[in-house]
C-alpha positions in Angstrom: 157.9 122.5 125.7 155.3 124.6 127.6 152.0 123.3 128.8 150.2 125.4 126.2 152.4 123.9 123.5 151.5 120.4 124.7 147.8 121.2 124.8 147.9 122.4 121.1 149.8 119.3 120.1 147.3 117.0 121.8 144.3 118.9 120.3 145.9 118.6 116.8 146.2 114.9 117.2 142.7 114.6 118.5 141.4 116.5 115.4 143.4 114.3 113.0 142.2 111.2 114.8 138.6 112.4 114.6 138.8 113.1 110.9 140.4 109.7 110.2 137.6 107.9 112.1 135.0 110.0 110.3 136.5 109.2 106.9 136.7 105.4 107.7 133.0 105.3 108.7 132.0 107.3 105.7 133.8 104.9 103.4 132.3 101.8 105.2 128.9 103.4 104.9 129.3 103.8 101.1 130.4 100.2 100.8 127.3 99.1 102.7 125.0 101.1 100.4 126.7 99.7 97.3 126.3 96.1 98.6 122.6 96.7 99.3 122.1 98.3 95.9 123.9 95.4 94.2 121.7 92.9 96.0 118.5 94.7 95.0 119.6 94.8 91.3 120.6 91.1 91.4 117.2 90.2 92.9 115.4 92.3 90.2 117.4 90.7 87.4 116.8 87.2 88.7 113.0 87.9 88.9 112.9 89.3 85.3 115.3 86.7 83.9 112.6 84.0 84.6 110.5 85.5 81.8 113.3 85.0 79.2 112.3 82.1 76.8 108.7 82.2 77.9 105.8 83.5 75.9 104.6 87.1 76.1 101.3 85.7 77.3 103.0 84.3 80.4 104.5 87.7 81.0 101.2 89.4 80.7 99.5 86.9 83.0 102.2 87.7 85.6 102.6 91.5 85.2 99.3 92.4 83.5 98.8 94.5 80.4 101.7 96.7 79.5 101.4 100.4 79.7 103.0 100.8 76.3 104.1 98.7 73.4 105.8 99.3 70.1 108.0 97.7 67.4 111.7 98.4 67.7 114.2 98.8 64.8 114.6 95.0 64.7 110.9 94.5 64.2 110.5 93.0 67.7 107.7 94.0 70.0 108.7 96.0 73.1 106.4 95.8 76.1 106.8 98.6 78.7 105.6 98.4 82.3 105.7 101.6 84.4 105.3 101.6 88.2 106.3 103.8 91.1 107.6 102.9 94.5 108.1 105.6 97.1 107.4 108.1 94.3 110.4 106.8 92.3 109.4 105.8 88.7 110.3 102.2 87.6 110.3 101.1 84.0 110.7 97.5 82.8 111.0 96.9 79.1 110.7 93.4 77.6 111.7 92.6 74.0 109.5 89.9 72.3 110.4 88.2 69.1 108.2 87.4 66.1 107.3 84.0 67.8 106.0 86.0 70.8 108.8 84.7 73.0 110.5 87.1 75.5 114.1 87.5 74.5 115.4 90.3 76.7 114.6 92.9 79.3 115.8 96.2 80.7 114.9 97.5 84.2 115.4 101.2 85.2 114.8 102.6 88.7 113.3 99.4 90.0 114.0 98.1 93.5 
């Protein structure tokens, strides 16, 4: 094999190795982002879960007056809190039963 042939073979192996290393770091980076996102969601859910079973007055004392409220199809009151963090809208919805007890929540875009 000529010297030029060896050079091309080595360069091809270097390119393949570089691509493999890049792909590995890319996949590891995605996993790290997913882990961080999952941790943020878990923290948010834990925080909001503390309101389940408490009165809507306790919720309002903690979060203030809701931005919106309405009765859903079940006849339960839904309290909506809207905020923004870093320009990203966050919406938290709490469902309150007829006894004014928080029975559920949904959080979108909150971290």
